[in-house]
N, C-alpha and C positions, 0 to 999 in steps of 0.2 A: 484364798481368794488370790486368783493371777492377776498381778498391775502389771498396767499400760504402761512401755516405756520408749523413751528416745531412743533410735538405731545408734550406736557409738559411730564416730568419726572415723576409725581407724578402717582398713579394706578387710571384708568377710567373703565370701563365699555362698554363693544362695544353693539350696537342695538342688535344684535342677542347672545348677550349672558346671557343678562339678566332674559330670561324665564328660563334661566336652572342653577339658582344658586343653591346652597344648602341653607338647612335652614338658616344657619349662618350667609352667607354672602346678603341674601335676606333682615336677620333685619337688618345689616348694608347698605345696600342701601335703605332700607327707612328712616333708622337716617338721614342720608347724605341728603335724597331726602327731610325731613322734615324740615333741616335747612335754604332753601333756602329761601331767604327775596323776594320777587318777588318787593316791595318798593322799592329796594336799588341796581338796577342789574346795573353790570357795563360792561359787555359783556356778548356774547352768541358766544361760539365758537363751530365749528364740522373739523371732522379730517377722514380724506379718505372714504366720504360718496360713495355709490356706491347703483345705483337700478336697477333690473331687474326687467322689467313688465313678469308678468304671468308666474314669478319663484314662484315654490309650496315649503313650510317647507316638510322635510321630512313624520310626522305625519301626514298632510294634502294630501300626493298626494293618487289618487283611485287607488283601487285594481283594480289588471292586467285586472279581468273581464269586469269593467267598461271601463279600459281604451283601450279594445280592440273594441266599440262599441262608446268611445266615445274620436275623435282626441282632442291630445293636445294641444295647440293653441304654436307655437313657441315662448320662451324667447327672450324678445328684451330690450335692454342695454339702461336706459335712463341717466342715470351719473356713473360717474368713477373716483372713487379717487378724491373728491372733498374735499378741504380743507378750512377754512378760517373764520375771528373773525370780529364779526361786536361789537362794543362799544357801548359806550353808545351815543346818536345823531341820527343823520339821515343816513342812510346806501343804499345804492342801489345794484341792479345784476344786470348786463347789459349784453347784449350777444344776436345773432340774430334768427331769429324765429327758434322752434325747437331743442332749446339747453339744453332745461332742466330746465330755469328758475324757473318755475310756479310747477313743480314736486319739486326741492330745495326747495321753502316756504313750498311747504305740508307740507316735511319733518320735517322742523327746527318747523314750527306748530302744530307738531304731527298730522295730519290730514293723513297722511299714515299709512296703517298698516303694519307689522313688512314683510311679503313676499316677500322675495328678496331684503329688504331695510340690508345694510351693513355697519357699521362704528360707528362714537363715535357723540353723543354732549353733547355739558356739558354746565351750567349756571350757572356763577361764580365759572365754576370748579367744579363743582357738577352735577349726573347728575338731568334732571328735575323731579318735580312729575309725576305720574302718572294723576292728575289732571292740567295739566299743558295747555293741550288745551283748556279748562273750565276759564283759568286764561290770556290769551292774548284776541286780540283783531284780527279778519284776514278776509279782506276783500278781495273775490277771484274775476278770470274774469266775469266768469256767475251771476250775480244778484241774490242773496237768498232772495225776496220779494214778497209779494202779490199784485197779478197785481186786485183785486177787492178791498181793502183800500185804505182808502188815505195815503198821507205821514205822516201826524201826527197819525193817525192808525196806519202805519206798525212800527214808531217808541214808539209810547204807545206799542205796541207787545210786541215790545223786549224787554221794560223795564220791564214791567209786567213778563214777562218769565225767565231773566237771570239774573235780580236785586238781590242780600237777599232778604229773606220774611222780613229783619228789615229795610229795606229803606221805608219809610212812603212813601202813594200817593203822600202826596205835594210835596217830593222831587224828583219824578218817574215826574209827569209831567214839573215841575221845569229844570229838565236836557233837558226833551223833547222841552221844550219853548226855550231854551240856546241853545242845537245844531239846531234847527230849524232857529237861527238866527244867527249861527255862517256859518251856508252853504247857508246863503242866501237863505231858498227855504220860506219864511213868505207868498211869494205870488202863490205858489201851495201847501200850507201845507194841505188847505182842498180838493185839490184835485187826484181822485181816480189815481193810479198808469198809469195803463189804459193795455188792451188786445190787441189782430190783431182786434180784434170784437170792441172794445170801444177806442177812443181816450181817451186818459190821460197827465200824463208829457212826458215832453222832455227826449232824452235819456241821459244829460247830467243832469238832475234833477232826472234822475232813479237811477243814480248812487250815485249823492253826498246822497239822500235817503238812498241808501245801505251800506253808508261808516258810516252815521247816527248812522244808526242801531247797529255798533260798538262802537261808538265813546259813545252811553249812558251808556256804563261798563269803561270810562275814563279808557282802558288799560295801565299799565305799559309798556308792551310792545302790537308797533302794525304792524301788517303784512297788505302791500298793493299789487295787484296784478294786475298793471297796473292800477292804482287809477283813472287817469285824461282821462279816456278814453270817450270822448261826451261832454266835456271841451272846451269852446272857449279861446282865450289866456287871456284874461280879466281874468276868472275866476282859471284857469290854473296859472294865479302868488300868485295870492289872495289862493287859496288852499295850496301851498307851504309855504306861509307866515301861513296860519291857521296849519298845521301840526309842523313849528318850534313853534308856539307859546304854542302848545300843548305839544311838547315837553319840552319845558322852566318849565313849569308850571304843570305836571303832577307828 
């Protein structure tokens, strides 16, 4: 459950203010961002997060002549004044369907653009770097995975595309093999994910393969949106134990 906290007294930048900093402030911001050490993160905090869908920044507003022919979509409030802190360990966001849990995860993982987004996000008290979203693992509700590749091929694709080029091929293969073992995918490793026209792996195996594509990166921060969808009770428990193991060893 997200816990409300008070805003710290030290100076922090708002999401919608960063793009309007002067050159001196921008240099200071880059210095602060560069000082974040993702290998020893203690907390992620967020303050007064609000998100309005279809809200446009002034510089992106259509000219009046265009607005006459194109009807603007109504602004819909998704989040309003949300604050909280995630400490090192496993944290959960809980709430009813449609309350904005996925939107909040998108924002924390830097997967939303800044249109309609207001508030403050800090990593150990500092603004996260622009490359933050490439440093964290994120499993969304709808699996992003190639249906025509096998489980092993999908994991290898993720390793080849997203790991630094300095990582040797042998280590990539080793990581893929370990993730397959950790997630219990040995029996379907050479099976194609499958499409609506071609039978493939089960829904639970598909979800595990999607999680594995992120675990390949060994991220220090791992966001998961409803990761146990399709799991039976046996693997549900095993998966929680696996996450706890990764938390302790990463």
